[in-house]
C-alpha positions as CSV (number, residue, x, y, z in Angstrom):
1,K,48.0,1.0,-23.9
2,K,45.3,3.0,-22.4
3,I,42.2,1.2,-22.1
4,E,39.1,2.8,-21.7
5,L,36.1,0.7,-20.2
6,T,32.5,1.7,-20.8
7,R,29.1,0.1,-21.0
8,G,26.3,0.8,-22.9
9,R,25.7,4.4,-24.4
10,A,27.8,5.9,-21.8
11,R,31.0,6.5,-22.6
12,T,33.3,6.4,-19.6
13,C,33.7,4.4,-16.4
14,A,36.7,2.9,-15.4
15,F,40.5,3.0,-16.7
16,G,43.4,0.8,-17.0
17,T,46.7,0.4,-18.5
18,H,47.3,-2.8,-20.4
19,T,50.4,-3.4,-23.0
20,S,48.7,-6.3,-25.3
21,V,45.6,-8.4,-26.2
22,R,46.9,-10.9,-23.9
23,D,46.8,-8.6,-21.1
24,W,43.3,-7.3,-22.1
25,T,41.9,-11.1,-22.0
26,A,43.5,-11.6,-18.6
27,A,41.5,-8.5,-17.3
28,L,38.3,-10.4,-18.4
29,A,38.8,-13.2,-16.2
30,T,36.2,-13.4,-13.5
31,S,35.2,-15.4,-10.7
32,A,32.4,-16.4,-12.5
33,S,34.6,-19.2,-14.3
34,A,34.7,-20.9,-10.6
35,G,33.0,-24.2,-10.4
36,G,33.7,-24.6,-14.4
37,S,30.9,-22.4,-15.9
38,Y,31.7,-20.6,-19.1
39,L,31.5,-16.9,-19.8
40,N,31.8,-15.7,-23.5
41,Y,32.6,-12.4,-24.8
42,Y,32.2,-10.8,-28.4
43,L,35.2,-8.7,-29.4
44,R,35.0,-6.6,-32.2
45,F,38.3,-5.5,-33.7
46,G,39.2,-2.5,-35.4
47,R,37.9,-0.3,-38.2
48,N,36.3,-3.1,-40.1
49,N,34.4,-4.4,-37.2
50,T,35.5,-8.2,-37.3
51,T,34.6,-10.2,-34.6
52,A,36.1,-13.0,-32.2
53,A,34.9,-14.7,-29.4
54,I,36.7,-15.6,-26.6
55,A,35.7,-18.6,-24.2
56,Q,36.6,-18.5,-20.5
57,G,36.6,-22.2,-19.4
58,P,37.4,-23.7,-15.8
59,H,40.1,-22.6,-13.9
60,H,40.4,-19.3,-15.7
61,Q,41.8,-21.0,-18.9
62,W,41.1,-18.8,-22.4
63,Q,41.0,-19.8,-26.0
64,V,39.9,-18.5,-29.1
65,C,36.6,-20.2,-30.2
66,R,36.0,-18.3,-33.1
67,V,38.0,-15.4,-35.0
68,A,36.9,-13.6,-38.2
69,A,39.6,-11.5,-40.2
70,I,41.2,-10.1,-37.3
71,A,43.3,-6.8,-38.1
72,R,46.7,-7.4,-39.0
73,E,48.3,-5.6,-36.1
74,T,46.3,-7.6,-33.7
75,T,47.5,-11.0,-32.5
76,V,44.9,-13.4,-30.6
77,A,46.2,-16.5,-29.4
78,P,45.0,-19.4,-27.1
79,Y,46.0,-18.5,-23.3
80,S,45.9,-20.7,-20.2
81,Q,46.1,-19.9,-16.5
82,V,45.2,-16.4,-16.8
83,S,44.4,-15.0,-13.7
84,Q,46.1,-11.6,-13.4
85,H,44.0,-8.5,-13.5
86,S,40.7,-10.6,-12.5
87,N,39.4,-8.0,-10.3
88,M,38.6,-5.9,-13.4
89,L,35.0,-7.4,-13.9
90,K,34.1,-9.8,-11.1
91,G,31.5,-11.5,-9.0
92,R,27.7,-11.6,-8.8
93,T,27.2,-7.7,-9.2
94,L,29.1,-4.5,-10.5
95,D,31.1,-2.1,-7.8
96,A,31.9,1.5,-8.5
97,S,35.3,0.5,-10.0
98,T,33.8,-1.4,-12.8
99,P,31.6,-0.6,-16.1
100,T,28.0,0.7,-15.3
101,R,26.7,0.5,-18.5
102,S,26.2,-2.2,-21.5
103,G,29.4,-2.8,-23.9
104,V,33.0,-2.4,-23.3
105,S,35.3,-0.6,-25.2
106,M,39.1,-0.6,-25.4
107,M,41.6,2.0,-27.4
108,L,44.5,-0.5,-28.4
109,G,46.9,1.5,-30.5
110,R,45.0,2.9,-33.3
111,F,42.3,-0.1,-33.1
112,Q,39.1,0.0,-31.0
113,I,37.8,-3.3,-29.3
114,A,34.5,-3.5,-28.2
115,V,33.6,-6.0,-25.6
116,V,30.0,-7.0,-24.9
117,L,28.1,-8.9,-22.5
118,S,25.9,-10.2,-25.7
119,L,24.0,-13.2,-25.6
120,C,22.5,-15.2,-28.7
121,V,19.1,-16.8,-28.5
122,Q,19.2,-20.5,-27.8
123,S,16.4,-22.4,-28.1
124,K,16.6,-24.7,-25.2
125,A,17.3,-21.8,-22.9
126,D,15.2,-21.3,-19.8
127,L,16.1,-17.8,-19.4
128,S,13.2,-15.8,-18.1
129,F,11.6,-13.1,-16.1
130,A,9.1,-13.7,-13.2
131,S,5.6,-13.9,-14.8
132,I,4.8,-10.6,-12.6
133,F,6.8,-8.7,-15.1
134,T,4.6,-9.8,-18.1
135,G,1.3,-8.4,-19.2
136,G,2.6,-4.5,-19.2
137,A,3.8,-4.3,-15.5
138,V,4.0,-1.0,-14.1
139,L,7.5,-0.8,-11.9
140,Q,7.9,1.8,-9.0
141,R,9.6,4.8,-10.1
142,N,12.1,7.0,-8.2
143,E,12.8,3.5,-6.0
144,W,15.4,0.6,-6.0
145,V,13.1,-2.0,-7.9
146,A,13.7,-6.0,-7.5
147,I,13.4,-7.7,-10.6
148,W,14.0,-11.4,-10.9
149,G,13.7,-14.7,-12.8
150,T,14.9,-18.0,-13.6
151,A,18.1,-19.0,-15.8
152,D,18.8,-22.1,-17.4
153,A,21.5,-23.3,-14.9
154,P,22.8,-22.3,-11.8
155,G,26.1,-20.4,-11.7
156,Q,25.4,-18.2,-15.1
157,L,26.0,-14.6,-15.1
158,V,22.8,-12.8,-15.9
159,S,22.7,-9.0,-17.1
160,L,19.6,-6.9,-17.1
161,S,19.6,-3.9,-19.2
162,I,16.6,-1.0,-19.5
163,D,16.3,0.3,-23.0
164,G,19.7,-0.8,-23.9
165,V,21.4,0.6,-20.8
166,L,23.0,-2.1,-18.4
167,Q,21.6,-1.8,-14.8
168,G,23.4,-4.8,-12.9
169,V,24.7,-8.2,-13.3
170,T,24.3,-11.2,-10.9
171,K,25.1,-15.1,-10.9
172,S,22.3,-17.5,-11.0
173,K,21.8,-19.6,-7.7
174,T,21.5,-23.3,-7.2
175,D,18.1,-23.2,-8.0
176,N,18.6,-21.3,-11.1
177,S,16.9,-17.8,-9.8
178,W,18.4,-14.8,-10.2
179,H,17.8,-11.3,-8.7
180,I,19.1,-7.9,-9.5
181,N,18.1,-4.4,-7.7
182,V,17.8,-1.6,-10.4
183,P,18.7,1.9,-9.3
184,P,15.9,4.5,-9.1
185,Q,14.3,5.1,-12.6
186,E,12.2,8.1,-13.5
187,T,8.5,7.9,-15.1
188,S,8.5,6.0,-18.0
189,W,5.6,4.8,-20.4
190,H,7.2,2.3,-22.7
191,S,10.7,0.9,-21.5
192,T,12.0,-2.5,-22.5
193,L,13.5,-5.1,-20.0
194,S,16.2,-7.0,-21.2
195,I,18.0,-9.7,-19.7
196,E,21.1,-12.1,-21.4
197,S,23.2,-15.0,-20.1
198,E,25.2,-17.4,-21.6
199,V,24.2,-20.9,-22.3
200,S,26.4,-24.0,-22.1
201,L,25.8,-27.1,-24.2
202,G,28.6,-29.3,-24.0
203,Q,31.6,-27.6,-26.2
204,A,29.2,-25.1,-27.8
205,R,29.3,-21.5,-26.9
206,K,25.8,-19.8,-27.0
207,F,24.0,-17.1,-25.5
208,S,20.4,-16.4,-24.7
209,Q,18.4,-13.3,-24.4
210,S,14.9,-12.2,-23.1
211,N,12.8,-9.0,-23.7
212,F,9.8,-7.5,-22.4
213,T,8.7,-4.3,-24.1
214,N,5.9,-1.8,-22.6
215,V,7.0,-2.0,-19.2
216,K,6.4,1.4,-17.4
217,F,8.0,2.9,-14.2
218,G,5.2,4.9,-12.2
219,E,3.2,4.5,-9.0
220,V,2.2,0.9,-7.7
221,V,-0.4,0.4,-5.3
222,L,-1.4,-2.9,-3.2
223,C,-4.7,-3.0,-1.6
224,S,-5.7,-5.7,0.8
225,G,-8.3,-6.1,3.4
226,Q,-11.9,-7.6,4.2
227,S,-15.1,-7.3,2.1
228,N,-15.4,-3.3,1.8
229,M,-11.9,-3.9,-0.2
230,Q,-13.0,-7.0,-2.0
231,M,-16.4,-5.3,-3.2
232,P,-16.2,-5.1,-7.1
233,V,-17.1,-2.3,-9.0
234,Q,-20.0,-4.3,-10.7
235,Y,-21.6,-7.4,-10.1
236,G,-22.5,-10.2,-12.6
237,S,-26.1,-9.7,-12.4
238,P,-28.4,-6.8,-11.4
239,G,-28.7,-6.7,-7.3
240,G,-25.4,-8.3,-6.8
241,F,-22.6,-7.1,-4.0
242,C,-21.0,-4.4,-5.7
243,A,-20.3,-0.5,-5.5
244,E,-22.8,2.2,-6.8
245,N,-22.7,3.5,-10.3
246,G,-20.7,0.2,-11.5
247,T,-22.8,0.3,-14.9
248,E,-21.6,3.9,-15.9
249,E,-18.2,3.5,-14.3
250,V,-17.0,0.6,-16.4
251,A,-18.5,2.1,-19.5
252,A,-15.9,5.0,-18.9
253,A,-12.9,2.9,-17.8
254,H,-11.5,2.3,-21.4
255,I,-10.0,5.8,-21.3
256,Y,-7.6,4.4,-18.7
257,N,-6.3,1.8,-21.2
258,D,-2.6,1.4,-21.0
259,K,-2.3,4.1,-18.4
260,I,-3.4,2.0,-15.6
261,H,-2.6,-1.4,-15.2
262,L,-4.4,-4.4,-12.7
263,L,-3.0,-7.4,-10.8
264,S,-4.5,-10.1,-8.5
265,L,-4.1,-13.6,-7.9
266,Q,-7.8,-13.9,-7.4
267,E,-9.6,-13.8,-10.6
268,P,-12.1,-11.4,-10.5
269,F,-15.8,-11.9,-10.3
270,P,-17.4,-11.6,-12.9
271,R,-14.6,-13.3,-14.9
272,P,-13.7,-11.0,-18.0
273,Q,-15.3,-12.7,-21.0
274,P,-14.0,-13.3,-23.9
275,I,-10.8,-11.4,-22.6
276,P,-9.1,-14.0,-20.4
277,W,-7.7,-12.7,-16.8
278,N,-4.1,-13.0,-16.8
279,G,-2.7,-14.6,-13.7
280,T,-3.8,-17.6,-11.5
281,G,-7.7,-17.7,-11.9
282,C,-7.7,-18.7,-8.3
283,S,-10.6,-18.7,-6.3
284,Q,-10.9,-16.5,-3.1
285,Y,-9.8,-18.9,-0.7
286,N,-7.0,-20.4,-3.0
287,K,-7.6,-24.0,-1.6
288,D,-7.5,-25.8,-5.1
289,P,-3.8,-27.8,-5.4
290,S,-3.8,-26.8,-9.0
291,C,-3.9,-23.3,-8.0
292,V,-0.4,-22.2,-8.4
293,A,0.7,-18.4,-8.0
294,N,1.2,-17.1,-11.5
295,P,0.9,-13.1,-11.1
296,I,0.5,-11.4,-14.4
297,W,-0.4,-7.7,-15.1
298,N,-3.7,-6.8,-17.1
299,D,-4.6,-3.7,-19.1
300,V,-7.8,-1.7,-18.1
301,I,-10.2,-2.8,-20.5
302,G,-13.8,-1.3,-19.8
303,G,-17.4,-2.4,-20.5
304,Q,-19.4,-5.3,-19.6
305,N,-16.7,-8.2,-20.6
306,G,-13.6,-6.1,-19.6
307,T,-11.0,-6.1,-16.8
308,V,-12.3,-3.5,-14.6
309,R,-16.0,-4.7,-13.8
310,G,-14.9,-7.5,-11.3
311,F,-11.9,-5.5,-10.1
312,S,-12.2,-4.0,-6.2
313,A,-14.0,-0.8,-6.4
314,V,-12.0,1.1,-3.4
315,C,-8.8,-0.2,-5.2
316,W,-9.7,1.2,-8.7
317,Y,-11.3,4.4,-7.5
318,T,-8.2,5.0,-5.6
319,G,-5.7,4.4,-8.4
320,K,-8.3,6.3,-10.9
321,I,-8.0,9.2,-8.8
322,L,-4.5,9.3,-7.6
323,F,-3.7,8.9,-11.5
324,N,-6.0,12.1,-12.4
325,K,-4.0,13.8,-8.9
326,M,-0.7,13.4,-11.1
327,N,-2.4,14.9,-14.0
328,G,-2.5,11.8,-16.0
329,S,1.3,11.9,-16.2
330,V,2.3,9.2,-14.2
331,P,1.3,5.3,-14.9
332,V,-0.5,3.6,-12.2
333,G,-0.4,-0.2,-11.3
334,L,-3.0,-1.8,-8.6
335,M,-2.7,-4.8,-7.1
336,V,-5.3,-6.5,-4.9
337,G,-5.6,-9.3,-2.7
338,S,-8.7,-9.4,-0.3
339,V,-11.0,-11.6,1.7
340,G,-14.1,-11.1,3.2
341,G,-14.7,-11.7,6.9
342,S,-10.8,-12.4,7.2
343,P,-9.1,-11.1,10.4
344,I,-5.6,-9.2,10.4
345,E,-3.8,-12.2,11.4
346,F,-4.6,-13.9,8.2
347,W,-2.3,-11.6,6.4
348,L,0.5,-11.6,8.5
349,P,3.6,-13.8,8.2
350,K,3.5,-16.2,11.2
351,A,6.5,-14.8,13.1
352,S,4.3,-11.5,13.0
353,V,1.2,-13.0,14.6
354,N,3.1,-14.8,17.6
355,N,6.1,-13.2,19.1
356,S,7.3,-11.5,22.1
357,I,5.9,-8.0,20.8
358,C,2.3,-8.4,20.2
359,G,1.8,-11.9,22.3
360,I,0.3,-15.1,21.2
361,D,-2.9,-15.3,19.2
362,N,-4.6,-17.5,21.9
363,P,-7.6,-18.2,21.1
364,P,-7.6,-17.3,17.3
365,C,-9.9,-14.9,15.9
366,D,-11.6,-17.2,13.5
367,T,-11.0,-21.0,13.1
368,R,-13.7,-21.7,10.6
369,N,-13.2,-23.7,7.2
370,N,-9.8,-25.1,8.5
371,L,-8.4,-21.5,8.2
372,T,-5.3,-20.5,10.2
373,D,-3.4,-17.4,10.8
374,S,-1.3,-16.4,8.0
375,E,-3.2,-18.2,5.4
376,F,-4.0,-15.4,3.1
377,F,-0.4,-13.8,3.7
378,L,0.9,-17.1,1.9
379,D,-1.7,-17.1,-0.8
380,F,-1.8,-13.6,-1.9
381,I,0.6,-11.4,-0.7
382,H,4.0,-13.6,-0.5
383,P,3.8,-14.6,-4.1
384,L,4.0,-10.7,-4.9
385,M,7.2,-10.3,-2.9
386,P,9.7,-9.0,-3.4
387,Y,8.1,-6.7,-6.2
388,T,8.8,-3.0,-5.1
389,I,5.7,-1.2,-4.2
390,G,4.9,2.4,-3.3
391,S,1.8,2.1,-1.5
392,V,-0.4,0.2,0.5
393,V,-4.0,0.6,1.2
394,W,-5.7,-1.7,4.1
395,D,-9.4,-1.7,4.6
396,Q,-10.0,-4.3,7.3
397,G,-10.9,-4.2,11.2
398,E,-14.6,-5.7,11.1
399,R,-13.6,-9.3,12.0
400,D,-11.2,-8.3,14.7
401,V,-13.9,-6.4,16.4
402,S,-16.4,-9.5,16.5
403,C,-14.2,-12.7,16.6
404,F,-15.8,-16.1,16.6
405,P,-15.9,-17.9,20.1
406,P,-14.2,-18.9,22.0
407,A,-12.4,-15.4,21.1
408,T,-14.2,-12.3,21.5
409,N,-12.5,-9.6,19.9
410,H,-8.8,-8.5,19.2
411,I,-8.9,-4.5,19.5
412,A,-6.4,-4.5,22.2
413,R,-3.7,-6.3,20.2
414,Y,-4.7,-4.3,16.9
415,P,-2.4,-1.6,16.7
416,C,0.6,-3.9,17.8
417,L,-0.6,-6.1,14.7
418,E,-1.1,-3.3,12.0
419,R,2.6,-2.2,13.1
420,Q,3.8,-5.6,12.5
421,L,1.9,-5.7,9.1
422,I,3.5,-2.5,7.9
423,R,7.0,-3.8,9.2
424,S,6.8,-7.1,7.9
425,W,5.2,-5.9,4.1
426,R,7.9,-3.4,4.1
427,A,10.7,-5.9,4.7
428,G,9.1,-8.5,2.4
429,F,8.5,-6.0,-0.6
430,N,11.8,-4.2,0.2
431,S,10.1,-1.3,-0.1
432,T,9.5,2.0,2.2
433,F,6.0,2.3,1.1
434,A,3.2,4.8,2.3
435,Y,0.5,3.2,4.1
436,V,-3.3,4.3,4.5
437,S,-5.7,2.3,6.7
438,V,-9.4,3.0,6.1
439,Q,-11.1,3.4,9.7
440,L,-14.4,1.7,10.6
441,P,-17.7,3.4,9.6
442,G,-21.0,3.4,11.4
443,Y,-22.8,0.2,11.5
444,I,-24.3,-2.4,13.7
445,G,-24.2,-5.6,12.1
446,D,-26.7,-8.4,11.3
447,C,-28.9,-7.9,14.0
448,K,-31.8,-5.9,15.8
449,D,-29.9,-3.8,18.1
450,N,-26.5,-2.2,18.5
451,C,-24.9,-5.5,19.0
452,V,-21.3,-4.7,17.8
453,P,-19.5,-3.3,20.7
454,G,-16.2,-2.2,20.1
455,V,-16.7,-0.3,16.6
456,Y,-15.4,2.7,18.3
457,E,-12.6,1.2,20.2
458,M,-11.4,0.0,17.1
459,R,-11.5,3.4,15.2
460,L,-8.9,4.3,18.0
461,A,-6.9,1.3,17.6
462,Q,-6.5,1.7,13.9
463,D,-5.4,5.1,14.5
464,V,-2.8,4.0,17.2
465,G,-1.4,1.6,14.9
466,T,-0.4,4.1,12.3
467,T,0.7,7.0,14.5
468,A,4.4,6.6,15.0
469,D,5.2,6.3,11.5
470,V,5.2,9.5,9.3
471,L,4.5,7.7,6.1
472,T,1.1,6.2,7.5
473,G,-2.4,7.5,7.8
474,V,-5.9,6.8,8.6
475,T,-8.8,7.4,6.3
476,V,-12.0,8.6,8.6
477,T,-15.2,7.0,7.4
478,Y,-17.6,7.3,10.4
479,D,-19.3,10.6,8.4
480,L,-19.8,7.9,5.3
481,S,-21.9,5.2,6.9
482,C,-25.2,3.6,5.8
483,P,-28.6,4.6,7.3
484,F,-29.3,3.2,10.8
485,G,-30.9,-0.2,10.5
486,V,-29.6,-3.7,9.5
487,K,-30.0,-3.7,5.7
488,N,-31.7,-1.0,3.7
489,V,-32.1,0.0,0.0
490,Q,-28.8,2.4,0.2
491,C,-27.1,-0.6,1.9
492,P,-28.5,-3.9,1.0
493,F,-25.3,-6.0,1.9
494,G,-25.7,-5.0,5.6
495,T,-24.8,-1.8,7.0
496,V,-21.2,-2.7,7.4
497,H,-21.0,-2.4,3.6
498,N,-21.3,1.2,2.3
499,L,-21.7,1.0,-1.6
500,N,-20.6,4.7,-2.2
501,K,-16.6,3.9,-2.3
502,V,-15.9,7.4,-4.5
503,P,-15.5,9.6,-1.5
504,I,-13.8,7.0,0.7
505,A,-11.2,6.4,-2.3
506,T,-10.8,10.1,-2.9
507,R,-9.6,10.5,0.8
508,I,-7.4,7.6,0.2
509,A,-5.8,9.1,-2.8
510,T,-5.7,12.5,-1.7
511,Q,-3.5,10.9,1.6
512,L,-1.4,8.8,-0.6
513,A,-0.4,11.7,-3.0
514,A,0.6,13.9,0.2
515,L,2.5,10.9,1.7
516,R,4.4,10.1,-1.7
517,N,4.3,13.7,-2.6
518,V,3.3,12.9,-6.2
519,S,0.4,15.4,-6.6
520,A,0.9,18.0,-9.5
521,A,-0.7,20.4,-8.0
522,P,-0.1,21.9,-4.3
523,V,-1.5,19.6,-1.9
524,P,-3.5,21.2,1.1
525,T,-4.0,19.6,4.2
526,T,-4.8,16.1,3.6
527,V,-6.4,15.0,7.0
528,G,-9.1,16.2,9.3
529,P,-8.7,18.1,12.6
530,R,-7.4,16.6,15.8
531,A,-8.7,17.5,19.4
532,V,-5.8,19.0,21.4
533,H,-7.5,19.6,24.8
534,A,-11.0,20.0,26.6
535,T,-12.4,22.0,29.3
536,A,-15.4,22.4,31.0
537,S,-17.4,25.0,33.1
538,P,-20.5,26.0,34.6
539,A,-23.1,26.1,32.1
540,I,-24.7,29.5,31.8
541,Q,-26.8,29.2,28.6
542,C,-27.9,25.4,28.2
543,P,-31.6,25.3,27.7
544,S,-32.9,22.4,29.2
545,A,-34.4,21.2,25.9
546,T,-31.2,21.0,24.5
547,L,-30.4,18.0,27.2
548,G,-33.9,16.7,27.4
549,R,-34.2,17.0,31.1
550,N,-34.7,19.5,33.7
551,A,-31.3,21.2,33.7
552,S,-32.3,23.0,36.8
553,D,-32.2,19.6,38.8
554,I,-28.9,18.5,37.3
555,P,-25.7,20.3,37.3
556,T,-25.1,21.4,33.6
557,H,-21.6,21.8,31.8
558,S,-20.4,23.4,28.9
559,V,-17.8,21.4,27.2
560,T,-15.1,22.9,24.7
561,I,-12.8,21.2,22.5
562,V,-10.0,22.8,20.8
563,F,-8.7,21.2,17.6
564,S,-5.8,21.4,15.5
565,G,-5.2,20.6,11.7
566,G,-6.4,22.1,8.3
567,T,-7.7,25.8,8.0
568,M,-10.1,27.1,10.2
569,P,-13.0,28.2,11.1
570,L,-14.4,24.4,11.8
571,F,-17.8,23.6,10.3
572,T,-20.7,20.8,11.4
573,K,-22.5,19.1,8.6
574,G,-24.8,16.3,8.8
575,T,-23.5,12.8,8.0
576,Q,-24.0,10.7,4.7
577,N,-27.7,9.1,5.4
578,C,-28.0,10.8,8.8
579,D,-31.4,11.1,10.7
580,V,-31.4,13.6,13.2
581,C,-28.4,14.9,11.5
582,C,-27.0,18.6,13.3
583,G,-30.2,19.0,15.1
584,D,-31.6,21.6,12.7
585,R,-35.2,20.9,11.7
586,A,-34.7,21.2,7.9
587,T,-32.8,18.0,7.8
588,T,-34.0,16.4,11.4
589,K,-36.2,13.3,10.3
590,T,-37.5,12.5,13.9
591,S,-40.0,14.6,16.0
592,P,-38.7,18.3,16.2
593,T,-39.9,17.9,20.0
594,V,-37.1,15.3,20.6
595,P,-33.8,17.0,21.5
596,P,-31.3,15.5,19.2
597,V,-28.1,13.8,20.8
598,G,-24.8,15.0,19.6
599,D,-21.7,12.5,18.8
600,F,-19.7,14.0,21.9
601,D,-20.4,11.8,25.3
602,V,-18.8,12.6,28.7
603,S,-18.2,10.9,31.7
604,C,-18.3,12.6,35.1
605,D,-17.0,9.6,37.0
606,G,-13.8,8.9,35.5
607,G,-14.8,6.8,32.7
608,Q,-17.1,4.3,34.2
609,S,-20.3,5.7,32.7
610,W,-21.2,7.9,29.7
611,V,-23.7,11.1,29.4
612,N,-24.9,12.1,26.0
613,G,-23.8,15.5,25.3
614,S,-26.1,18.1,23.1
615,V,-25.4,18.7,19.3
616,V,-22.2,20.9,19.1
617,S,-21.5,24.3,17.8
618,V,-18.5,26.0,16.5
619,V,-16.8,28.5,19.1
620,R,-16.2,31.4,16.8
621,S,-13.5,32.9,19.1
622,N,-9.9,32.4,18.1
623,G,-10.6,31.9,14.6
624,G,-13.1,29.0,15.2
625,D,-10.7,26.3,16.2
626,A,-13.0,24.8,18.8
627,V,-16.5,23.2,19.3
628,S,-18.8,23.2,22.3
629,F,-21.6,21.4,23.8
630,C,-23.8,21.4,26.9
631,V,-24.2,18.0,28.9
632,A,-25.8,17.4,32.1
633,C,-23.9,15.6,34.8
634,P,-25.6,13.6,37.7
635,G,-24.3,14.7,41.0
636,V,-21.5,12.3,42.4
637,S,-21.5,13.8,45.9
638,T,-23.2,16.4,48.5
639,T,-21.2,19.0,50.3
640,T,-22.8,21.3,53.0
641,L,-21.2,24.7,53.3
642,S,-21.2,27.4,55.9
643,N,-24.4,28.8,55.2
644,G,-26.2,25.4,55.3
645,R,-27.5,25.0,52.0
646,D,-26.6,21.7,50.3
647,M,-24.4,22.1,47.3
648,Q,-24.1,19.4,44.4
649,E,-20.7,18.7,43.0
650,A,-20.5,17.3,39.5
651,T,-17.5,17.6,37.2
652,P,-16.8,16.0,33.7
653,T,-13.8,14.0,33.7
654,H,-13.5,12.7,30.2
655,V,-15.0,13.5,26.7
656,R,-15.5,11.0,23.6
657,Y,-16.4,11.5,19.9
658,T,-18.2,9.1,17.9
659,A,-18.5,6.4,20.8
660,N,-21.9,6.9,21.7
661,Q,-23.9,6.0,18.8
662,G,-23.6,3.2,16.1
663,F,-24.3,5.8,13.3
664,P,-22.7,9.5,14.1
665,Q,-25.0,12.0,12.6
666,C,-23.3,15.4,12.9
667,A,-19.9,15.7,11.8
668,V,-16.6,18.4,12.6
669,Y,-14.9,19.4,9.6
670,N,-11.8,21.6,8.8
671,Q,-12.4,24.0,5.8
672,E,-10.9,21.4,3.5
673,G,-13.7,19.1,4.2
674,H,-11.9,16.6,6.1
675,P,-13.9,15.2,9.2
676,A,-12.3,15.2,13.0
677,Y,-10.6,12.2,14.1
678,P,-12.3,10.3,16.6
679,F,-10.8,10.5,20.2
680,A,-10.8,10.4,24.0
681,L,-9.5,13.1,26.1
682,P,-9.3,14.0,29.8
683,V,-11.3,17.4,30.5
684,T,-9.7,20.0,32.6
685,Q,-11.7,22.1,34.6
686,A,-12.1,25.7,33.4
687,R,-12.9,26.7,37.2
688,A,-14.7,24.8,40.2
689,M,-18.3,24.1,39.8
690,L,-20.5,24.7,42.6
691,R,-24.0,25.1,41.9
692,S,-27.2,25.7,44.3
693,S,-29.8,22.9,44.4
694,H,-32.4,25.4,45.3
């Protein structure tokens, strides 16, 4: 007779021809019986929906375990050594020729038989999902998703369904673990995950089942890095380490309840009270041997005792803004693992720190407190794998600018290490996620002078580490720096810790929305303009006051930089907390007689020394895609011409942006409001420069 195989609510899948229940039983023989394990099926017969159970024993031996009022025309009897047709449903997973939805039905004559991979609850079974799928989990939509857990014994078939639709079948491993990759799912707010497996207790044939409800499919974002990522929305006491406007933010956070969910292996500080924080409750450094990785999701709970208060401010604002950019129609899951003062090497697998690609980490950047490379990767990232994620936000770099002796800095290695982080995390999470790193702001560290060399160089390194990958980006923040100084009212925790996290998170979320293509509205340019080329020409209109020196004694040049990216014309604006800003007296806080220094500087000797340029102005020709400034280059040689006059030569060879001062003052923006990227470029001479010394 014709046999129609179906699974779940679908009505067709695979077809075969069998002439008896004997042959149908044979078709159910699978390789799952190897090693003496059992597989149970419920069979519903005919119009009266009566039931029989067929148990498969070792060596494909089948027998009727329980029959309740079988229809007259149907004969079911014990069979042994059944092996033919065993390819109908075999192995650990299903292929294209086998059913793909829950439930199997068969037409045998005028009676219908439904075979269901159903499992009854057994109190001693250990069938379960991993803890990371509990607490209101958000799973990544539109991607293959890894789901895993534990069975009560090795070698058991485990089936996974979503809202009653079977997604896959696998066999538990020797350590009882199981793992199923689920096909891409659309956005969902209240789904139910169900797993089912047979349970063997001597000769008894029973089933176990486990369900999780309120599982969502949306956008999952993992945030990591140093203290700027770790800084919470609000601290436990006034004046504590936290972002701005924390009180107002936690008071309004309740509107995101059951819309955004939070997860971290590090217990937030302050601890939510009396509401517990689901998860390990591990400390920042996770050194307590009793601290076992047990990630569980948390719902957003506002107020002074809620879950948002101690959560990462950058991560929270990024997730909230991303949620709003999707018009509140897509759930968001936020994961975070961050430790203040940690180098990138602590967040990489060991094989990614020391290899033939990036070299050997010797000497290490940080050996204090008996910490070693890969420490925090093993503590806070690896336990989350292989959970499928859609995006990663990385806010780190300060420590690798200033390592502890005997190391100095790891700027040269940083682009390679950043690429290794992206590759190794993508492999571990089995995800081709979008990645956005946060570029360093302006800061000088806890000292009186500009004693943190390398901040500008690290900005370039952070950019280089992502340029080869179309799913990565860099969020510029030099224009969102603290005021000049070590500590002040605006930045009481040192100038490296900007408290205003909202504009930073806005830029991150805007880039993620574009990289993930998830914004509900058309996304304009999400990044700032990039310098394309630079030229220099003899300066005709460069007043000496703009350079702070006698321009008649030193050759001056007009340097022009052309940009690309975003809508033109460009415009300039003073940075957050700027001092001299863009040189206009309305915003200049120093003496108006002191010529302001711009954020561009020039080398006239191939990069060995640098000279500050004046404040830039936008070149209005060609659509306003360029800026120019004046610079006075010291002469490097003297040439005697035929007329006997000494002529001084000096030509700019290179130009940089955001390198010459710890706190950039005047930023260049496109019309979308995104600042230009820091850069270093060679300078092309527009024409030969000859200037009389008389």
